[in-house]
Backbone of each chain as ProteinMPNN parsed JSONL, in Angstrom:
{"seq_chain_A": "XXXXXXXXXXXXXXXXXXXXXXXXXXXXXXXXXXXXXXXXXXXXXXXXXXXXXXXXXXXXXXXXXXXXXXXXX", "coords_chain_A": {"N_chain_A": [[7.68, -113.688, 60.206], [10.396, -113.363, 60.707], [10.815, -115.541, 62.302], [10.472, -117.584, 60.53], [12.605, -117.433, 58.719], [16.073, -117.262, 58.954], [17.469, -115.202, 57.766], [15.991, -112.991, 58.031], [15.267, -110.242, 60.067], [13.41, -108.513, 62.608], [12.173, -105.443, 63.737], [10.081, -104.003, 66.127], [8.72, -100.95, 66.525], [7.926, -98.317, 68.636], [6.917, -95.494, 67.565], [6.371, -92.914, 68.463], [7.996, -92.452, 70.584], [10.43, -92.183, 69.462], [11.08, -89.787, 67.8], [12.944, -88.973, 65.892], [13.215, -91.119, 64.241], [10.711, -91.233, 63.158], [10.792, -88.977, 61.62], [12.949, -89.57, 59.882], [12.011, -91.777, 58.469], [9.68, -90.799, 57.559], [7.133, -91.217, 58.859], [3.865, -91.083, 58.721], [1.532, -92.346, 59.066], [0.302, -95.226, 60.824], [0.057, -98.828, 61.023], [3.403, -98.756, 59.727], [5.514, -100.42, 57.593], [8.901, -100.791, 57.027], [11.224, -102.027, 54.839], [14.505, -103.108, 54.597], [15.373, -100.443, 54.518], [14.335, -99.258, 52.239], [11.977, -100.187, 50.969], [8.564, -99.512, 51.369], [5.624, -100.155, 53.2], [2.462, -99.282, 53.769], [-0.001, -99.275, 56.308], [-2.192, -101.88, 57.59], [-2.417, -105.238, 56.442], [-3.819, -108.275, 55.175], [-2.026, -111.342, 55.645], [-1.757, -112.971, 53.17], [-1.637, -111.043, 51.221], [0.077, -109.036, 52.11], [2.729, -110.157, 52.671], [3.656, -111.404, 50.185], [3.577, -109.069, 48.574], [5.436, -107.369, 49.835], [7.828, -108.847, 49.626], [8.016, -109.021, 46.915], [8.37, -106.339, 46.188], [10.828, -105.993, 47.288], [12.263, -107.336, 45.547], [12.964, -109.882, 45.995], [11.466, -112.243, 45.893], [9.387, -113.281, 43.393], [6.209, -114.025, 43.342], [4.534, -116.723, 41.783], [1.393, -116.406, 40.144], [-0.454, -118.327, 40.899], [0.2, -118.975, 43.478], [-0.421, -116.683, 44.898], [-3.155, -116.697, 44.399], [-3.926, -119.058, 45.641], [-3.35, -118.46, 48.251], [-5.19, -116.505, 48.674], [-7.592, -117.686, 49.0]], "CA_chain_A": [[8.621, -113.743, 59.091], [11.739, -113.556, 61.265], [10.884, -116.908, 62.819], [10.512, -118.466, 59.372], [13.849, -117.379, 57.939], [17.136, -116.621, 59.742], [17.967, -113.998, 57.097], [15.067, -111.886, 58.307], [15.106, -109.785, 61.451], [12.267, -107.607, 62.664], [12.072, -104.508, 64.856], [8.8, -103.357, 66.379], [9.16, -99.657, 67.048], [6.878, -97.389, 69.048], [7.579, -94.367, 66.909], [6.2, -91.625, 69.143], [9.124, -92.282, 71.505], [11.658, -91.979, 68.691], [10.649, -88.871, 66.728], [13.953, -88.87, 64.826], [12.922, -92.189, 63.278], [9.491, -90.803, 62.478], [11.266, -88.023, 60.606], [13.81, -90.194, 58.887], [11.228, -92.678, 57.612], [8.436, -90.106, 57.208], [6.014, -92.014, 59.357], [2.681, -90.236, 58.894], [0.441, -93.222, 59.48], [0.784, -96.513, 61.31], [1.436, -99.299, 60.986], [4.225, -98.61, 58.532], [6.617, -101.379, 57.564], [10.001, -100.408, 56.153], [12.099, -103.179, 54.651], [15.835, -102.772, 54.082], [15.514, -98.988, 54.385], [13.867, -98.679, 50.984], [10.602, -100.569, 50.609], [7.594, -99.071, 52.373], [4.29, -100.722, 53.099], [1.656, -98.548, 54.75], [-1.263, -99.873, 56.73], [-2.225, -103.308, 57.876], [-2.986, -106.01, 55.342], [-3.759, -109.707, 55.482], [-0.784, -112.042, 55.275], [-1.608, -113.416, 51.775], [-1.35, -109.892, 50.377], [1.193, -108.269, 52.657], [4.064, -110.752, 52.555], [4.088, -111.453, 48.772], [3.81, -107.694, 48.107], [6.677, -106.871, 50.417], [8.949, -109.588, 49.04], [8.053, -108.64, 45.512], [8.976, -105.01, 46.105], [12.24, -106.129, 47.641], [12.907, -108.041, 44.446], [13.488, -111.129, 46.53], [10.695, -113.373, 45.39], [8.201, -112.873, 42.658], [5.363, -115.198, 43.469], [3.642, -117.056, 40.68], [0.044, -115.964, 40.498], [-1.262, -119.36, 41.56], [0.46, -118.934, 44.915], [-1.251, -115.595, 45.413], [-4.552, -117.131, 44.344], [-4.151, -120.094, 46.653], [-3.341, -117.782, 49.537], [-6.333, -115.616, 48.81], [-8.827, -118.415, 49.304]], "C_chain_A": [[10.036, -114.014, 59.587], [11.907, -114.971, 61.81], [11.081, -117.889, 61.662], [11.889, -118.536, 58.732], [14.932, -116.62, 58.704], [17.749, -115.389, 59.068], [17.127, -112.758, 57.426], [15.1, -111.529, 59.785], [14.057, -108.687, 61.47], [12.291, -106.763, 63.931], [10.646, -103.986, 64.95], [9.103, -102.056, 67.121], [7.962, -98.769, 67.38], [7.403, -95.993, 68.677], [7.412, -93.047, 67.649], [7.326, -91.374, 70.151], [10.432, -91.983, 70.789], [11.363, -91.061, 67.507], [11.665, -88.754, 65.597], [13.741, -89.97, 63.786], [11.665, -91.862, 62.484], [9.832, -89.854, 61.334], [12.006, -88.733, 59.482], [13.003, -91.047, 57.907], [9.88, -92.075, 57.221], [7.212, -90.937, 57.57], [4.83, -91.08, 59.622], [1.466, -91.049, 59.291], [1.034, -94.531, 59.956], [-0.302, -97.563, 61.101], [2.115, -99.001, 59.649], [5.352, -99.644, 58.632], [7.657, -100.885, 56.578], [10.95, -101.6, 56.063], [13.395, -102.736, 53.998], [15.967, -101.3, 53.71], [14.821, -98.404, 53.162], [12.405, -98.985, 50.662], [9.662, -100.183, 51.735], [6.263, -99.754, 52.128], [3.451, -100.07, 54.187], [0.365, -99.278, 55.051], [-1.13, -101.349, 57.038], [-2.853, -104.015, 56.694], [-2.901, -107.472, 55.706], [-2.493, -110.341, 54.919], [-0.685, -112.415, 53.786], [-1.354, -112.274, 50.794], [-0.044, -109.232, 50.802], [2.564, -108.884, 52.341], [4.508, -110.886, 51.089], [4.397, -110.062, 48.205], [5.185, -107.194, 48.554], [7.886, -107.539, 49.762], [9.127, -109.212, 47.573], [8.744, -107.291, 45.333], [10.452, -105.044, 46.458], [13.014, -106.822, 46.524], [13.455, -109.383, 44.876], [12.771, -112.322, 45.923], [9.533, -112.825, 44.593], [7.276, -114.076, 42.562], [4.585, -115.478, 42.196], [2.209, -116.753, 41.104], [-0.75, -117.053, 41.208], [-1.004, -119.404, 43.063], [-0.388, -117.844, 45.562], [-2.714, -116.028, 45.463], [-4.854, -118.134, 45.447], [-4.202, -119.461, 48.038], [-4.623, -117.006, 49.769], [-7.599, -116.373, 49.214], [-8.907, -118.804, 50.773]], "O_chain_A": [[10.782, -114.784, 58.984], [13.003, -115.529, 61.784], [11.771, -118.898, 61.803], [12.295, -119.594, 58.253], [14.733, -115.46, 59.066], [18.463, -114.619, 59.71], [17.518, -111.629, 57.13], [14.977, -112.399, 60.648], [13.84, -108.01, 60.465], [12.41, -107.28, 65.042], [10.071, -103.57, 63.944], [9.673, -102.07, 68.212], [7.107, -98.505, 66.535], [8.22, -95.407, 69.388], [8.231, -92.143, 67.48], [7.584, -90.231, 70.529], [11.416, -91.583, 71.411], [11.389, -91.494, 66.355], [11.291, -88.465, 64.46], [14.044, -89.789, 62.607], [11.565, -92.171, 61.297], [9.254, -89.913, 60.248], [11.73, -88.528, 58.3], [13.256, -91.053, 56.703], [9.04, -92.751, 56.626], [6.392, -91.3, 56.727], [4.802, -90.373, 60.629], [0.483, -90.505, 59.794], [2.133, -94.908, 59.55], [-1.478, -97.212, 61.012], [1.482, -98.997, 58.593], [6.05, -99.72, 59.643], [7.337, -100.591, 55.426], [11.419, -102.114, 57.079], [13.382, -102.065, 52.966], [16.597, -100.956, 52.71], [14.72, -97.183, 53.042], [11.686, -98.132, 50.142], [9.915, -100.481, 52.903], [5.833, -99.912, 50.986], [3.692, -100.275, 55.377], [-0.278, -99.829, 54.157], [-0.101, -101.974, 56.782], [-3.72, -103.46, 56.02], [-2.016, -107.877, 56.46], [-1.971, -109.939, 53.879], [0.367, -112.202, 53.183], [-0.908, -112.504, 49.67], [0.816, -108.916, 49.98], [3.446, -108.209, 51.81], [5.637, -110.515, 50.77], [5.355, -109.893, 47.451], [5.973, -106.675, 47.764], [8.85, -106.869, 49.391], [10.246, -109.104, 47.071], [9.585, -107.119, 44.451], [11.232, -104.22, 45.981], [14.242, -106.891, 46.546], [14.311, -109.958, 44.203], [13.399, -113.289, 45.492], [8.778, -111.987, 45.085], [7.524, -115.016, 41.807], [4.032, -114.558, 41.593], [1.867, -116.838, 42.284], [-1.619, -116.754, 42.027], [-1.87, -119.816, 43.835], [-0.988, -118.042, 46.619], [-3.42, -115.764, 46.436], [-5.896, -118.071, 46.099], [-4.991, -119.868, 48.891], [-5.086, -116.862, 50.901], [-8.557, -115.778, 49.706], [-9.883, -119.424, 51.196]]}, "seq_chain_B": "XXXXXXXXXXXXXXXXXXXXXXXXXXXXXXXXXXXXXXXXXXXXXXXXXXXXXXXXXXXXXXXXXXXXXXXXXXXXXXXXXXXXXXXXXXXXXXXXXXXXXXXXXXXXXXXXXXXXXXXXXXXXXXXXXXXXXXXXXXXXXXXXXXXXXXXXXXX", "coords_chain_B": {"N_chain_B": [[1.743, -99.778, 92.512], [0.15, -102.131, 90.354], [0.435, -102.436, 86.788], [-0.979, -104.144, 85.207], [-4.269, -105.417, 85.217], [-5.949, -107.588, 87.582], [-7.583, -109.428, 86.26], [-6.543, -109.395, 83.697], [-4.028, -110.418, 84.167], [-4.718, -113.02, 84.934], [-5.827, -113.932, 82.535], [-3.592, -113.811, 80.865], [-1.877, -115.587, 82.164], [-3.247, -117.91, 81.685], [-3.095, -117.954, 78.88], [-0.365, -118.262, 78.568], [0.012, -120.861, 79.343], [0.222, -122.287, 77.113], [2.832, -122.134, 76.342], [5.684, -123.73, 75.117], [8.601, -124.097, 74.836], [11.192, -122.558, 76.824], [11.467, -119.016, 77.083], [13.594, -116.156, 76.805], [13.717, -112.86, 77.817], [15.551, -110.148, 76.948], [16.34, -107.243, 78.296], [17.086, -103.875, 77.678], [18.149, -100.895, 79.148], [18.522, -97.641, 80.66], [19.154, -95.515, 83.486], [19.349, -92.742, 83.283], [18.274, -90.142, 81.091], [16.388, -91.558, 79.684], [13.263, -91.612, 79.17], [11.136, -93.47, 78.988], [12.054, -95.896, 79.814], [11.593, -96.827, 82.414], [8.81, -97.453, 82.656], [8.597, -99.372, 80.683], [10.233, -101.397, 81.698], [8.751, -101.994, 83.939], [6.398, -103.086, 82.866], [7.456, -105.417, 81.712], [8.419, -106.615, 84.03], [6.038, -107.307, 85.212], [4.962, -109.128, 83.461], [6.775, -111.288, 83.215], [6.675, -112.965, 85.625], [4.364, -114.407, 85.179], [4.59, -116.804, 83.967], [6.506, -119.779, 84.364], [8.066, -120.296, 82.271], [9.096, -118.048, 81.254], [11.826, -115.905, 81.234], [13.424, -113.107, 82.549], [15.927, -110.83, 81.743], [17.823, -108.14, 82.771], [19.606, -105.538, 81.401], [22.15, -102.994, 81.226], [22.226, -100.323, 79.095], [24.297, -98.502, 78.762], [26.439, -99.686, 80.038], [26.613, -102.483, 79.578], [27.957, -103.158, 77.033], [28.889, -105.167, 75.345], [26.772, -106.931, 75.121], [24.895, -105.212, 74.019], [25.993, -104.94, 71.542], [26.018, -107.61, 70.661], [23.272, -108.189, 70.446], [22.589, -106.27, 68.67], [21.43, -103.783, 69.431], [19.808, -100.751, 68.982], [18.78, -98.462, 70.186], [17.136, -97.178, 73.152], [14.188, -97.509, 75.314], [14.672, -101.047, 74.892], [14.068, -104.443, 73.892], [14.973, -107.86, 73.419], [13.608, -110.94, 72.304], [14.216, -114.228, 72.891], [14.571, -117.782, 72.255], [15.135, -120.434, 74.556], [17.127, -123.187, 74.295], [17.912, -126.595, 74.869], [21.019, -128.167, 74.542], [23.456, -130.621, 73.62], [26.798, -130.555, 74.568], [30.253, -131.129, 73.43], [31.29, -132.691, 75.418], [29.219, -134.132, 76.235], [27.561, -132.868, 77.985], [24.657, -131.108, 79.083], [23.735, -128.105, 77.656], [22.488, -124.756, 77.775], [21.323, -123.031, 75.065], [20.826, -119.994, 73.234], [18.288, -119.311, 70.911], [18.132, -116.946, 68.607], [15.878, -115.127, 66.939], [16.039, -112.655, 65.887], [14.198, -110.776, 66.718], [13.074, -107.749, 67.884], [11.989, -105.274, 70.206], [11.256, -101.864, 70.38], [10.731, -99.215, 72.549], [7.796, -98.472, 74.613], [5.865, -101.315, 75.252], [2.828, -101.02, 74.833], [-0.756, -100.821, 74.433], [-1.548, -101.683, 71.137], [0.949, -102.767, 70.662], [1.369, -104.227, 72.939], [-0.118, -106.532, 72.578], [1.303, -107.512, 70.415], [3.67, -108.116, 71.678], [2.917, -110.2, 73.449], [2.118, -112.072, 71.552], [4.558, -112.44, 70.248], [6.095, -113.629, 72.267], [4.76, -116.079, 72.533], [5.068, -117.136, 69.923], [7.859, -117.239, 69.595], [8.503, -119.036, 71.563], [7.277, -121.387, 70.624], [8.428, -121.555, 68.158], [7.03, -121.446, 65.895], [5.672, -119.866, 63.169], [3.079, -119.685, 62.399], [2.266, -119.091, 59.863], [0.799, -119.34, 56.559], [1.251, -122.265, 54.478], [1.937, -121.581, 51.823], [2.919, -119.006, 52.111], [5.121, -119.483, 53.705], [6.656, -120.899, 51.899], [7.303, -118.901, 50.105], [8.789, -117.209, 51.77], [10.983, -118.758, 52.25], [12.559, -118.237, 50.146], [14.05, -116.034, 50.666], [17.204, -114.962, 50.671], [18.988, -113.041, 51.234], [20.263, -110.759, 53.739], [17.659, -109.337, 55.528], [15.992, -106.621, 56.745], [13.383, -105.751, 58.704], [11.352, -103.071, 59.696], [8.862, -102.207, 61.798], [6.636, -99.729, 62.303], [4.755, -98.343, 64.907], [2.151, -96.797, 66.893], [1.062, -95.907, 70.264], [-1.767, -96.321, 70.39]], "CA_chain_B": [[0.521, -100.334, 91.926], [0.409, -102.892, 89.138], [-0.098, -101.913, 85.532], [-1.95, -105.11, 84.696], [-5.39, -105.74, 86.109], [-5.955, -108.995, 88.003], [-8.207, -110.301, 85.247], [-5.586, -109.499, 82.586], [-3.0, -111.343, 84.649], [-5.275, -114.377, 84.859], [-5.977, -114.28, 81.111], [-2.249, -114.047, 80.321], [-1.4, -116.833, 82.761], [-3.941, -118.956, 80.941], [-2.534, -117.974, 77.523], [1.029, -118.727, 78.645], [0.092, -122.313, 79.55], [0.539, -122.854, 75.795], [4.27, -122.022, 76.073], [6.35, -125.025, 75.101], [10.005, -123.897, 75.212], [11.436, -121.35, 77.62], [11.926, -117.826, 76.368], [14.331, -115.168, 77.601], [13.562, -111.474, 77.362], [16.745, -109.398, 77.35], [15.865, -105.862, 78.319], [18.143, -102.862, 77.739], [17.653, -99.607, 79.614], [19.421, -96.93, 81.558], [18.386, -94.662, 84.385], [19.354, -91.332, 82.873], [18.023, -89.806, 79.694], [15.479, -92.505, 79.017], [11.973, -91.338, 79.815], [10.17, -94.568, 78.979], [12.685, -97.149, 80.247], [10.993, -97.265, 83.666], [7.504, -98.078, 82.436], [8.828, -100.598, 79.898], [10.739, -102.385, 82.645], [7.656, -102.382, 84.829], [5.519, -103.996, 82.115], [8.14, -106.714, 81.605], [8.442, -107.159, 85.395], [4.729, -107.875, 85.539], [4.666, -110.25, 82.564], [7.684, -112.426, 83.401], [6.277, -113.945, 86.651], [3.106, -115.087, 84.851], [4.889, -118.169, 83.514], [7.877, -120.188, 84.697], [8.786, -120.448, 81.001], [9.602, -116.737, 80.828], [12.942, -115.417, 82.048], [13.719, -111.708, 82.212], [17.29, -110.392, 82.054], [17.875, -106.69, 82.588], [20.962, -105.058, 81.159], [22.321, -101.55, 81.159], [22.614, -99.931, 77.746], [25.569, -97.78, 78.794], [27.519, -100.495, 80.616], [26.708, -103.826, 78.989], [28.119, -102.867, 75.603], [29.075, -106.397, 74.564], [25.426, -107.444, 74.839], [24.28, -104.256, 73.086], [26.518, -105.319, 70.237], [25.567, -108.962, 70.306], [21.859, -108.165, 70.053], [22.44, -105.166, 67.721], [20.438, -102.853, 69.973], [20.037, -99.445, 68.36], [18.263, -97.363, 71.005], [16.423, -97.738, 74.313], [14.156, -98.885, 75.809], [14.645, -102.096, 73.88], [14.276, -105.798, 74.373], [15.01, -108.973, 72.471], [12.96, -112.149, 72.815], [14.906, -115.391, 72.305], [14.164, -119.069, 72.808], [16.198, -121.18, 75.226], [17.098, -124.587, 73.864], [18.934, -127.445, 75.471], [21.83, -128.844, 73.532], [24.553, -131.396, 74.209], [28.112, -130.133, 74.092], [31.091, -132.274, 73.023], [31.546, -133.55, 76.58], [27.972, -134.816, 76.551], [26.805, -132.138, 79.002], [23.55, -130.315, 78.546], [23.957, -126.661, 77.718], [21.367, -123.945, 77.307], [21.723, -122.067, 74.049], [19.762, -119.078, 72.827], [17.986, -119.169, 69.488], [17.731, -115.55, 68.421], [15.225, -114.94, 65.636], [16.193, -111.261, 65.442], [12.989, -110.012, 67.047], [13.373, -106.69, 68.853], [10.965, -104.256, 70.456], [11.777, -100.572, 70.836], [9.68, -98.376, 73.114], [6.886, -99.101, 75.568], [4.914, -102.226, 74.607], [1.47, -100.829, 75.34], [-1.749, -100.793, 73.358], [-1.421, -102.742, 70.141], [2.27, -103.379, 70.847], [1.303, -105.194, 74.024], [-0.569, -107.782, 71.976], [2.428, -108.005, 69.615], [4.633, -108.687, 72.624], [2.414, -111.507, 73.9], [2.191, -112.943, 70.379], [5.97, -112.753, 69.992], [6.531, -114.594, 73.291], [4.173, -117.382, 72.186], [5.64, -117.639, 68.668], [9.276, -117.56, 69.806], [8.527, -120.262, 72.358], [6.914, -122.553, 69.799], [9.209, -121.566, 66.926], [6.06, -121.618, 64.807], [5.21, -118.549, 62.724], [1.645, -119.783, 62.096], [1.971, -118.575, 58.523], [0.279, -120.337, 55.626], [2.318, -122.99, 53.776], [2.355, -120.838, 50.615], [3.733, -117.878, 52.563], [6.398, -120.055, 54.157], [7.427, -121.251, 50.707], [7.847, -117.636, 49.599], [9.805, -116.688, 52.694], [12.193, -119.578, 52.166], [13.368, -117.718, 49.038], [14.819, -114.872, 51.118], [18.567, -115.426, 50.924], [19.787, -111.87, 51.619], [19.855, -110.184, 55.029], [16.485, -108.48, 55.345], [15.684, -105.933, 57.999], [12.045, -105.16, 58.716], [11.042, -102.168, 60.803], [7.417, -101.964, 61.828], [6.386, -98.566, 63.153], [3.404, -98.254, 65.447], [1.953, -95.823, 67.975], [0.457, -96.629, 71.395], [-3.194, -96.648, 70.301]], "C_chain_B": [[0.83, -101.026, 90.613], [-0.199, -102.227, 87.917], [-1.173, -102.838, 84.97], [-3.056, -105.321, 85.723], [-5.33, -107.232, 86.442], [-6.521, -109.896, 86.92], [-7.312, -110.457, 84.024], [-4.488, -110.503, 82.927], [-3.474, -112.786, 84.516], [-5.374, -114.833, 83.408], [-4.615, -114.609, 80.503], [-1.668, -115.355, 80.856], [-1.961, -118.022, 81.992], [-3.309, -119.106, 79.551], [-1.123, -118.573, 77.534], [1.127, -120.223, 78.977], [0.42, -123.005, 78.226], [2.044, -122.814, 75.501], [4.914, -123.405, 76.14], [7.799, -124.889, 75.571], [10.135, -122.618, 76.032], [11.872, -120.193, 76.726], [12.652, -116.9, 77.35], [14.086, -113.802, 76.979], [14.784, -110.712, 77.871], [16.432, -107.927, 77.173], [17.041, -104.904, 78.509], [17.546, -101.512, 78.132], [18.78, -98.859, 80.295], [18.612, -95.916, 82.336], [18.264, -93.246, 83.847], [19.035, -91.169, 81.392], [17.161, -90.797, 78.953], [14.129, -92.435, 79.714], [11.103, -92.574, 79.976], [10.782, -95.917, 79.38], [11.988, -97.713, 81.488], [9.709, -98.039, 83.441], [7.655, -99.373, 81.628], [9.306, -101.721, 80.811], [9.64, -102.904, 83.549], [6.692, -103.355, 84.135], [6.159, -105.385, 82.037], [8.206, -107.406, 82.964], [7.123, -107.832, 85.738], [4.388, -109.079, 84.671], [5.484, -111.499, 82.938], [7.211, -113.422, 84.468], [5.02, -114.741, 86.304], [3.331, -116.483, 84.269], [6.304, -118.527, 83.923], [8.693, -120.459, 83.428], [9.369, -119.12, 80.518], [10.683, -116.254, 81.794], [13.242, -113.987, 81.599], [15.129, -111.355, 82.669], [17.357, -108.9, 81.786], [19.322, -106.236, 82.463], [20.971, -103.54, 81.042], [22.927, -101.162, 79.805], [23.99, -99.252, 77.716], [26.733, -98.681, 79.203], [27.712, -101.82, 79.88], [26.855, -103.748, 77.466], [28.31, -104.115, 74.749], [27.715, -106.965, 74.169], [24.697, -106.517, 73.854], [24.719, -104.596, 71.67], [25.984, -106.661, 69.757], [24.135, -108.952, 69.785], [21.553, -107.01, 69.083], [21.35, -104.194, 68.166], [20.782, -101.423, 69.529], [19.69, -98.265, 69.26], [17.524, -97.986, 72.187], [15.172, -96.916, 74.618], [14.03, -99.901, 74.68], [14.652, -103.455, 74.57], [14.237, -106.785, 73.222], [14.264, -110.132, 73.129], [13.605, -113.342, 72.114], [14.385, -116.673, 72.947], [15.365, -119.739, 73.464], [16.057, -122.648, 74.854], [18.205, -125.356, 74.569], [19.702, -128.14, 74.365], [22.983, -129.552, 74.222], [25.879, -130.838, 73.687], [28.991, -131.365, 73.847], [31.433, -133.191, 74.194], [30.262, -134.26, 77.035], [27.158, -134.111, 77.634], [25.702, -131.318, 78.324], [23.835, -128.83, 78.739], [22.681, -125.954, 77.266], [21.891, -122.981, 76.246], [20.518, -121.2, 73.664], [19.545, -119.176, 71.329], [17.367, -117.778, 69.292], [17.165, -115.383, 67.014], [15.358, -113.505, 65.115], [14.968, -110.408, 65.708], [13.297, -109.028, 68.175], [12.176, -105.768, 69.003], [11.665, -102.999, 70.942], [10.613, -99.716, 71.324], [8.749, -99.181, 74.006], [5.925, -100.043, 74.836], [3.523, -102.089, 75.22], [0.522, -100.791, 74.156], [-1.555, -101.963, 72.417], [-0.102, -103.502, 70.304], [2.276, -104.411, 71.97], [0.88, -106.552, 73.47], [0.539, -108.391, 71.106], [3.455, -108.694, 70.506], [4.185, -110.08, 73.075], [2.501, -112.516, 72.75], [3.623, -113.377, 70.101], [6.49, -113.773, 71.004], [6.037, -115.991, 72.923], [4.853, -117.975, 70.947], [7.112, -118.023, 68.826], [9.392, -118.862, 70.601], [8.27, -121.491, 71.495], [7.814, -122.685, 68.579], [8.324, -121.703, 65.704], [5.499, -120.245, 64.433], [3.699, -118.517, 62.491], [1.295, -119.198, 60.74], [1.497, -119.726, 57.627], [1.439, -121.016, 54.891], [2.835, -122.23, 52.551], [3.263, -119.671, 50.995], [5.105, -118.365, 53.023], [7.288, -120.387, 52.962], [8.059, -119.995, 50.115], [9.005, -117.155, 50.47], [11.093, -117.49, 52.63], [13.103, -119.089, 51.042], [14.216, -116.507, 49.442], [16.225, -115.336, 51.494], [19.486, -114.282, 51.342], [19.326, -111.382, 52.993], [18.731, -109.173, 54.803], [16.058, -107.93, 56.698], [14.317, -105.281, 57.895], [11.92, -104.246, 59.923], [9.558, -101.858, 60.741], [7.149, -100.842, 62.828], [4.937, -98.554, 63.606], [3.347, -97.085, 66.434], [1.139, -96.522, 69.063], [-1.007, -97.023, 71.204], [-3.525, -97.391, 69.018]], "O_chain_B": [[1.674, -100.565, 89.844], [-1.219, -101.544, 88.005], [-2.139, -102.395, 84.349], [-2.81, -105.392, 86.927], [-4.751, -108.029, 85.705], [-6.011, -110.992, 86.683], [-7.307, -111.507, 83.383], [-4.08, -111.316, 82.098], [-2.738, -113.657, 84.052], [-5.048, -115.975, 83.085], [-4.485, -115.556, 79.727], [-1.054, -116.128, 80.12], [-1.263, -118.991, 81.694], [-3.026, -120.215, 79.099], [-0.742, -119.3, 76.617], [2.214, -120.795, 78.9], [0.842, -124.162, 78.21], [2.49, -123.399, 74.514], [4.712, -124.152, 77.097], [8.188, -125.486, 76.574], [9.3, -121.718, 75.945], [12.567, -120.392, 75.729], [12.362, -116.873, 78.546], [14.231, -113.617, 75.771], [15.021, -110.64, 79.076], [16.28, -107.431, 76.056], [17.88, -105.098, 79.388], [16.574, -101.047, 77.536], [19.87, -99.399, 80.481], [17.53, -95.504, 81.915], [17.205, -92.625, 83.942], [19.473, -91.959, 80.555], [17.2, -90.867, 77.725], [13.89, -93.111, 80.714], [10.409, -92.719, 80.982], [10.121, -96.952, 79.3], [11.81, -98.925, 81.607], [9.533, -99.139, 83.964], [6.936, -100.345, 81.857], [8.841, -102.856, 80.71], [9.593, -104.087, 83.884], [6.232, -104.324, 84.74], [5.497, -106.397, 82.266], [8.069, -108.626, 83.053], [7.097, -108.818, 86.474], [3.62, -109.95, 85.082], [4.96, -112.612, 82.972], [7.329, -114.627, 84.25], [4.643, -115.651, 87.043], [2.384, -117.251, 84.098], [7.206, -117.693, 83.846], [9.87, -120.809, 83.505], [10.054, -119.073, 79.497], [10.478, -116.203, 83.007], [13.304, -113.705, 80.402], [15.484, -111.554, 83.831], [16.993, -108.441, 80.703], [20.153, -106.524, 83.324], [19.948, -102.903, 80.794], [24.006, -101.625, 79.436], [24.749, -99.412, 76.76], [27.869, -98.474, 78.776], [28.84, -102.224, 79.595], [25.993, -104.209, 76.718], [27.942, -104.131, 73.574], [27.522, -107.421, 73.042], [23.975, -106.981, 72.971], [23.929, -104.548, 70.728], [25.562, -106.817, 68.611], [23.82, -109.623, 68.802], [20.397, -106.796, 68.718], [20.467, -103.83, 67.389], [21.912, -100.964, 69.69], [20.253, -97.182, 69.106], [17.311, -99.198, 72.213], [15.094, -95.751, 74.229], [13.381, -99.657, 73.663], [15.168, -103.605, 75.677], [13.572, -106.577, 72.208], [14.284, -110.286, 74.35], [13.547, -113.453, 70.889], [13.828, -116.649, 74.044], [16.488, -119.622, 72.973], [15.014, -123.266, 75.067], [19.287, -124.829, 74.826], [19.13, -128.633, 73.393], [23.432, -129.128, 75.286], [26.048, -130.673, 72.479], [28.546, -132.498, 74.028], [31.822, -134.341, 73.988], [30.232, -134.903, 78.084], [26.187, -134.668, 78.148], [25.813, -130.904, 77.17], [24.135, -128.373, 79.842], [21.902, -126.49, 76.479], [22.807, -122.202, 76.51], [19.365, -121.621, 73.759], [20.503, -119.13, 70.557], [16.259, -117.488, 69.743], [17.89, -115.487, 66.025], [14.856, -113.179, 64.04], [14.725, -109.427, 65.005], [13.719, -109.415, 69.265], [11.445, -105.516, 68.046], [12.549, -103.052, 71.798], [9.634, -99.514, 70.605], [8.886, -100.396, 74.143], [5.242, -99.622, 73.903], [3.095, -102.924, 76.017], [0.956, -100.735, 73.005], [-1.415, -103.105, 72.855], [-0.042, -104.716, 70.11], [3.075, -105.348, 71.964], [1.437, -107.587, 73.836], [0.703, -109.61, 71.056], [4.031, -109.718, 70.138], [4.977, -111.021, 73.083], [2.904, -113.663, 72.946], [3.877, -114.533, 69.761], [7.242, -114.678, 70.642], [6.788, -116.964, 72.991], [5.175, -119.163, 70.918], [7.56, -119.019, 68.257], [10.271, -119.683, 70.34], [8.955, -122.506, 71.619], [7.959, -123.773, 68.022], [8.794, -122.031, 64.614], [4.925, -119.549, 65.271], [3.108, -117.442, 62.396], [0.141, -118.847, 60.497], [1.754, -120.9, 57.893], [2.492, -120.408, 54.703], [4.035, -122.237, 52.276], [4.242, -119.379, 50.308], [6.122, -117.726, 52.755], [8.502, -120.187, 52.998], [9.209, -120.019, 49.676], [10.054, -116.749, 49.97], [12.171, -116.969, 52.919], [14.273, -119.468, 50.977], [15.01, -116.013, 48.642], [16.417, -116.013, 52.504], [20.623, -114.511, 51.754], [18.169, -111.56, 53.372], [18.855, -108.266, 53.98], [15.802, -108.669, 57.649], [14.114, -104.367, 57.095], [12.328, -104.598, 61.03], [9.063, -101.315, 59.754], [7.398, -100.979, 64.026], [4.016, -98.73, 62.809], [4.365, -96.474, 66.759], [0.587, -97.597, 68.831], [-1.448, -97.995, 71.817], [-4.683, -97.74, 68.788]]}, "name": "protein", "num_of_chains": 2, "seq": "XXXXXXXXXXXXXXXXXXXXXXXXXXXXXXXXXXXXXXXXXXXXXXXXXXXXXXXXXXXXXXXXXXXXXXXXXXXXXXXXXXXXXXXXXXXXXXXXXXXXXXXXXXXXXXXXXXXXXXXXXXXXXXXXXXXXXXXXXXXXXXXXXXXXXXXXXXXXXXXXXXXXXXXXXXXXXXXXXXXXXXXXXXXXXXXXXXXXXXXXXXXXXXXXXXXXXXXXXXXXXXXXXXXX"}
C-alpha cells in the first residue's frame, strides 16, 4: 500500500518488544493493523477484502460494489 | 555463529537475483538500553551480503538525530528500506537519490516478520506492490496522509 501511494506510510512493529504500544493500542491478537490511530483491523485477510475495508473505515474511499465483486473473483 | 542456515542463505541469494534496483537499509540502534538492537543488527548483517543490490547503513539513534528526524524513527531497533535511483542533476551528472516509500520495521525481524522483510526488500527494489488493478485504483484515491501500523509477534 505504501509503495502504491506516497500518502501512505507503513510501520511493521514487533509488539512484544514495545509493550507500551501493545497497551496503547490494546493489541490482544496479531496481526492487528491500526490506521491513523483510529481504525482497527484485526487478523489477516485477503487483499480484496482487507484493503477496501480499511479504506472504507477511514472514510477515504468507498468502493462501488462491482469493484469488490471483481476483486473477489 | 550465523543466525541463517547455509540453505536459507542459498535460498535468499536465489530469491534476491530478482532484485532490479538497489535498495538501502538504514538501521537505527544504540548500544545501551536496547535489548534487541544487537540481534536485529546481526540479522541485517547476514542479509545484506547476499546481494550486491542491498546496501546496509548503520546509524546511532542517540547521535544521528538528523537522520532519525528525516526517517521519522519513533523507537529502536528500527530500520527503513528505500530504493536507490540514479538521476541527472542540473549539471548533467548522475546522482543517487533515495525513494522512500515510508516503510519502517520496528523490532527484531524474525519469524513472520522475517518474511515481511524479504518481501519488502523485493517490493521496494521493483517498486511494484503486486496488488490487483482494482486495489490500486482504490489506493489512488488516498489523498490524505495515512499512517498504517501493523502489529505482529515473533511467531
